N, C-alpha and C positions, 0 to 999 in steps of 0.2 A: 504493500500500500504506500509506504514512504517513497519507494522508487517511482511509482506511478504519479504521486503528487509532485515529486521533483521534476519528472518529465513534463507534466502539464505546465508547471510554473516556467520551465525553460522555454516552452512553446509560447507562452504568454509574453515572456520577456522579448523573445525574438520578434513578436508582432507588436511591440509596444509603440507608444505614440511616435509619429513621424519626427524626423530630426529637425524639421523646420518649425515645429510648433512651440509656442510659449504656453506652458502649463502653469496655471495659478491655482494653488491649493489653499482651501479655506478651512481652518481649524478653529475650534472654540476652547473647550476644556480638555486638558491632558491630565489624567488621574491614574492612580494605581488600582482603584477599586471599581473598574468598569467591567460589566458583564461581557462575556465573549460576544453575545448577540442578545438583542432585546432589552438592553439597559433602559430604565425609565428615562434617562437623559440621552436621547438619541444622538445628540451632537457631541458627546464626550468620546474621546479616543483614549485607550489605555496607553500608559507610558511605554509599555513593552512594544505594542504595535507601532507607536509613533517612532520609537528608536529603530525598529526594524525597517520602517519606511525610509528613514534617513539613510540607513545602510544600503537599502535597495536602490535608492536614487543615485548614491555614489557609485555603486557597483555596476550600474547599467547606463552610464554615460550621461546622466543628467547633471546639469550645472546650476546650482542655486544662484540667482542673480538678485541684485539690490534694486530698490526703487529708482535710484539714480541711473542704473543701467537701462531700466525700462524707459525712463524719461529720455535718455540719450538716443535710444533706438527709435522712439516715437518721433523725435526731432530729426532723425536722419544723421545724427552725429556719429553713431557707431552701430554695428550689428550685434545682436544678441548671439551668444554662443549656441551651438547646436544643442537641442534638448534643454533649453533654458527652463527653469522652474522658479517661481516666486512663491515663497512660503508666507502665508498671512494668518493672523490670529486676531479674532474678533472679541469684543466686549470688555476686555481688560480684567479677566479673571486672574486670581492670584497665581494659578498654575503656570501662567505665561512667564512669571518670574522664577518660581520655585522649580518647575520641571523643564520648561522649554528653554529658557535662557542658558542654563548650564550646558545643555546639549548643543545649542547654537555655538557657544564658545568652543566646545570640544571639537566640533566638526568644522568650525570656521565658516558657518553658513549665515548669510544675511537674511533678514526677514522684515516684514511689515507687521507692526502691532497697532491695532486700532481700538482704543478704549472708548466706551461711553463716558464722556468726561463727567457727567452728572453722577456717575457711580464711583468715580475715583475719590477717595477720602470721604466715603459715605459716613455720616455721623453714627456714632455708637448707638445701638438700640434700634436703628432703622434697618429695614430689610427690603430687598427687591424680590418680587415674584419672578423667579428665573426657571421657567419650564416646570419640571415636576417638584421643585423645592424652592425654599426661600434662601437668599444669599445675603449675609450681613457684611459689615465693614471688613472683617478679616478674610472674606472670600474674594475681595477685589484687590488689585494691585494699587500701590500708593504712588504719589507723585515722585517721591524719592527713588522708588524702584524703577519707574519709567525713566527718570533722569539717568540712572546708572546704566540702563540698557541702551539708551540713546548715546551716551558718552562712550560706550564700547566701540562705536563705529559699525556695529553689525546690525543694529535695529533702527528702523525708521518709525517714528510715531505719527500715525495718521488719526483722523477723526472718524468716529462712529456715531457722531452727533452728540449733543448734550443731553437731550431728553426726547429723542424721536424713536427710541427703541421701545415702542409700546403701541397699543392699538387705541383708536379713538372712535366714537360713534360715527359710522359712515353712511347710515341710511335710517329711515323712520323705524325700521324693524330692530335697530340697535346693534347690528353687526359691528364688531370692533375691527377696524381695518388700519393698515399701517399709517402711522402719524405723518410721515413725510409726504404722502400722496393723498391724504384724506381731507375733503372739505367737511369739517365737523358739522354734524346735524344735531341741533339743539333748539329747544323751544319752538319746534315746528318749522324751522328753516335751516338752510345750509349757510355755512361760512362763506363770505364773499371771496372772490378771487384775490382781492387786495389784502384782506385779512389773513387768508391762508398763506399767501406768499410772504407776508410780513412776519407771520409766526415762524415759518421755516427759516427765513433770513436771520431772525433774532436768535434762533437756536444755534444755527451754524456759526454765527458771530460769537456767541457765548462759548462754544466749544473751541473755536480757533483761539480766542483770547485766553482761555484757561490754559491751553497747551503752550502758547507763546509765553505767558507769564511764568508758568511753573518750570518750563523746560528751556526757555530762552530761544526757542526756534518755532516759528509758526508752521503748522502742518501744510504739506503739499498734496496730501492724498485724502480723499473722502471715500469711506466705505459705507455704502447705504444700508441701514438696517432693513432686514427682510428683502434686500435687493429691490426696494421700492423707491423709485425716483422718476423724474420726468425731465424734459429738456429745460424747463424753467428752473427746477431745483439744481440741476447740473450747472446752469448758468450762474446761479447764486454762489455755488461752491467755487466755481472758477473765478468769479469776481473777488472772492475772499482768499484767493491764492491756492486753492485746492484744484489744480487743473487736471489731475489724474483721479479717476474714480472707478470704483469696482462694484459689481453686483454679484449675484449668485446664479447666473443664467447658464452655467456650464463652461466648457473649455473655451479658451480664446486661441486664436492663431495670429500670425503676423499681419494678416489682412485687418483684423480687428485693431491691432496695435497701431497700424498706420493711420486708421481712421479716428481712433479714440481721442477726443479732444480737438480733432481737426474737422471732422464731419459736423457741419453746422445746420441748424434749423433756424432761419431768421436771426442769425448771429448768436445763437445759443448752442453750446455743446450738446450733441444729440444723444450719444450712447455712452455706456460704461463698459469696462472690460469684464468679461465673464470669469467666474471662478468655479472650480470643481469643489463642491461641498463634501467634506468627509463626515459621514454620519453612519450610525449603527456599527461603530467600532470596526472599521475595515482592517483586515490584515493585509500582508504583502500581496497575496494572491488576488484579493479584492481590488487593490489599487492597480496591479498590473492588468487585470481584466478590464478595468474601466479605461485605463490609458491606451490600451490597444484597440478599444472599440471604435469601429468606423462609423462615425455619426451619420454619414450619408446613407448608411444601410438601415437606419431606424425606420420602421414602418409606422404608418398612421392608421388607426382604426377609429372612425368617427361616426357618431350619431348626430343627426340633425334634428333639433328639438323645437317644437312650436311652443313659444311662451304663451300663446293664446290659450293653450290647454291647461296651463298652470293657473292663469288668472281666473278669479271668480269675484263677482261683486261682494261676496261675503269674505272678509279677510281671513276668518278662521278656516274656511274651506280652501282658500288659496294656500295657507300654510300646510293643510293636510295634503293637498296636491303636490306641494313642493317636497314634502317628506317622501311621498311615494316616488317622485322623480329621482331624488337623490339616492334613495335606496336601490332603485332599479339600475341606475347608472353604475353605482358601486358594485352591484351584483354582476352586471354584464362585463364591466372592466374595460371599456374602450380607453384609448389614449386621449381622445379629443371629443368635445361636444361643440357643435355649431348651434349657437343659441339665438333664437329670434329676438331682436331688440325692438321690433316694430309691431304694431297691432294691425291685423288684417281680418277683422271679424266677418267681412262679406266674402272673403276668399278670392278676391280678384287679383291678388299678387302685389297690390300697392299698399302703401302705408296710410291708413286713416288716422293713426295716432302712434305714439311711441311709449316705451316703458322706462323712460328716464327723464329727468328734468332737462328742459331745453328752451330755446328762445322762440320757436315758431310753431311747432306742432302741438296739438292737444296731447296731454299725458294721460293715458288710460289708467296707469298706476305706476308708482315709483317702485318698480319690481326687478328690473334687469340686474342691478348691482347686487341685490339680495340673492337672487337665484345663482348668478355667476359666482359669487363668493362662496355660497354653500357647495356648489359643485366642485369648485377648486379645492376647498379645504376639507370637505367631508367625503367626496367621491374621488379626489386625487386626479382630476383630469385637467387638461388645458381647455380653456373656453375661448372660442372665437365668436365675436359678435357678428350676427347675420343681419345685414341692412340692405335696403334697396339702393340703387344708383340713380335711376330715372323715375322709378315708380313711387311718386309721392302725391298725396291729395291734401294739400295744405288748406287752411281756412281761407275764405274769400279775402282778397286784398294782399295776400303775401306774395303772390306772383300774378302777372297779368293773365287774363282768361285765355288770350291767344298763345300763351306759352305751353299749352297742352297739345301733345301730339295727337292728331286725329288719324287713326288707322282704319283700314277697311274691315278688319276682322274684329267683331265685338269681343272675341275671346282673348284678344291681346291685352297685356297688362296696361292699365292707364299710366301714361308716362309724360314727362315734361321735357321740353326742348333744352338740351344742355348748353346751347349757345347763349341763352338769355342770362344776363348778369344776375337777375333776381333769383333765377333757378340755381345758378352756381352758388350764390351766397346762402340760399336756404340749405342746400344739401351739405355744403362745407361746414356750416354752423352746426348742423345736426351731428355730423361725425365728430366735430370738436367737442360738442356738449356731451356726447356719450363718453368720450375718452376722459373728460374732466370729472365725470360723475360715477364712473364704474371702473372696476379692475378686471381686465381680461387680457388675453394673450395674442389675439390676432383678429383679422377681419375676413369675413366671407361676403364678397360682393354678390348680391342676389342675381337670379337669372333674368331679371327685368332689363338688364343692360344690353339691349339689342335694338336694331333698327331695320325695318323692312326696306326694300329697295325703293318703294314709292313714298316713304316717309322722309321728310326733310330732304328732298331730292337735291337741293343745292348744297347740302353739307358735304364737304370734301369733293365738290364738283362731280358728284356721282361716282367717284372712284371707290370701290369697296375697300381696298387696302387703306386708303386715307381715312375713310369713315371708321374702320376698325381702330386705327391709331388714335383718332380723336376721342373715341370712347375710352380707350386705355389711358390717354392723357388725363381725361376727366377723373378717372378713378385714382390716378396718381395724386391729383390735387386733393382728393378726399383723404388719402393716406397721409399726405403732408399735414392736413388740418388736424387729424387725430394724433399725429406724432408729437404735437406740442405737449400733450399730457401722457402719451404712451409711446415712448421712443422706439421700442424694439418689437413693434407689431409684425407678425407674420401675415402675409396677404395671400388670400385664396379667392379665385373667381370662378363662378359657375360658367360652364360652357355646354352648349347643346351638342348632341352627337352628330347631327347632320353635317356641320361644317368640317368635321373630322373625316367622316366617311365620303363626303362629296365636297371637296374644297371649293368648287365653283359656287356652292351655296353661301359662301361668305357674303355675297351680294344681298342675300335674304336675311342675314343675321348681323352683319358687321362684326363677325367673330372669326378668329383663325387660330388654330392650335399653336403654331410656331411663334406667333406674336404673343400669345398668352404665356408660353413657356419662358420667354425672355422677360416679360413684364412683371410676373408675379412669382412668389415663392412656390405656390402650388396652383394647379388648375383642377377644379372639381368638375370632372366630366360626367354629365348625366347619362350614365350607362343603363338606360331604362328601356329595354326592348319592347315591353308592352305599351309604354307611352308612345313609342315610335311605330306601333302596329307592325312589328316585325313578324313575318310568317314563321320563321325558324329562330327563336330567341338565342339558342346556342350558337348557331352559325353567325348570327348578327353580332353577338358578343365577341366571338373569335375574330371576326373581321375588324371590329373596333380595336381590339388589343393590337392586332397587326398594324393597323393604321397609326396607333400611338407609338409603337416600337420603331416605326420608320423615322421618327424624329429624334435627333440627339437629345439626351436627357428626358425623353418622353416618359418612360416608366418611372424615372427618378423623381419627376415633379408632377405627375398626374395622379390624382385620386379618382378612382372609379366609384361613382355614387350610384348605388342600386336602389330600386324601388321596392317597397314592401306592400304596396297596395296597387291593384290594377284599377286605375282611375276610370277605365272604360265601363266597369260594372260596379265599382266600389268595393270589391271583395279583396280580402287580404291574400297576398301571395304566400303559398305554403312555406312554412319554416324550413322544411327539408330542401325546397327549391332554393331558398336563400343560402343555405349551407353549401349546396352543390355549386352555386355560382361562385361563392367565395373560394371554395377548393379549386375550381377550374381556373379562376383568375390567378390565384397564388401559384398554381402549378405552371402557369404561363408566364410567370415572372413579375406579375403586378405586385407592388409593395404597399400601396396606399388604397384602402377600401373604406367606404362609408355606406350608410343607408338613410333613406328618408321615405316616409315619416316614421316616427316611433310613437305609438299610442300607449303611453305608460299607464294611463288610467284603465285601458281595456286589455293590457298585457298582450299587445300585438306589435311585433312578433312575440311569440311565446318566449318567456325568459330563457329557457334552455336552448332554444334555437338561436336567439340573439347572442347569447353568451358564446355558443359554439362558433358563431360566425364572426363576432366583433371583438372578442376579448383580446386585449393587447398584452395580457400578463405573460403569455408564453411566446411573444413575437417581438423581435426576432431572437431574443435570448430567454432561456428558461430562468425563472426566479429560483434562487437557492432554497 
């Protein structure tokens, strides 16, 4: 058994992280009394495992680098060494001085330590609720200890905020959401934008001043609590001298490094460097497995959910519906949920209202943030906000009456003319307002973003490719609007199957697969043979897969979205048929699969069928 384990570890080492990558490792507490697995403090790592990881890094060609080296590389002054790794330690727990610092000196390794300055020098008798236990004064590092570490030349001290490492009421239902990105809800109203940004600025200023006063050197690095930040808060940190910032969004590479702090959104730094969070006390094999993992091979399993079915005029029933949804998603185990953020009670595909505070549209209920947060924290999925592009029905006076597209087919989604300035402002404001008032991971652009060849015929001078580009450019402006408050959004756009199977039909849709593959992170291809009246659904699907394969990165960036209802007769598609479709697609090399709709109230598809088809827990890697 030992020989087998040694052989497996050797294989993992050989496949470890590519030489060009910058790995940033995020640690919290290093203790002796950490359970091998399942410790109540999921972010604690045993001293034995931590020491073994340092040995492993040294023995496998990794070179720990300093913050200064990262800054120099970002500025183009010097290159990072191959297999560069930056060690970071959050929160300022005492173990960073008693356990970590002696090891850093022994190995000669540099590191970044980011304390919550409000916890340093905590008054005697006061305690901080820290995960599964309370931490008092003796559990945190002191200013004298931070000064000693800084003066060693090995440790850079950054800020982890002064008092943003906590949750604040983020919606009427009382969810506690990260303080750095939350508009506080109190007394029936939300904190204003100015008050919110002023609160964050005051906190970062206090943290910066405390570090500068006690250590004689102002921080250059901001480490965001809970990885929660936006371009505005990054801009504030940068103005205060913290031009390098970190989150917890996973591994970073040199492309991220080149952009971090340089990529701008209206003059504000857009993103932060990702870090690999060490949790559940990983041993060397766990670390090697994670570093060798090819992120491009990660598959997506997505459920598209109608928030209209969660909403009920009775708030108590809404909560019961929400509990049913969260439990079902948790039981099925997808990786992603595409969650409707607009209300479409008449089912015509356009937004009559929305589920978030906003400037222009009626708000049916302040519900999206509540449901998205519950899905993320209780079901463990990434949530993408599903919104229309052209399909909006605003109140009278918001846009001119003649801004509405008049089509020949009454079944077409009611849409607005994207050329009109009032339409552009309406839709951009809706995307920005959603991002300002909710926490989510990506955007799904609805299937309403199409144009028939006889609609707006002068748009693009009738050139299908130009019309396709103009709609893509419009969605980019919507992404830009949302990125003010959600900088690292992943973008997905629905695509009809016909332009993939018959490229000449671009003229009838203003959609084209190769353009979508270039424009978005993913394309959600509506792989729905019954909707397309396919005589032979299996042959139709096989042809669709082959058409996608013909495009470079086609399978890598295309999600095949299956239907679970035959809308021609309103009957559900058999669960076994759904499973068979998923098996066939997977066997044919398809990596990303989703389905719509999910009737969580009526258990359709049946739980066992949906779980067999959509669970991401064993894809692409088995859970230990």
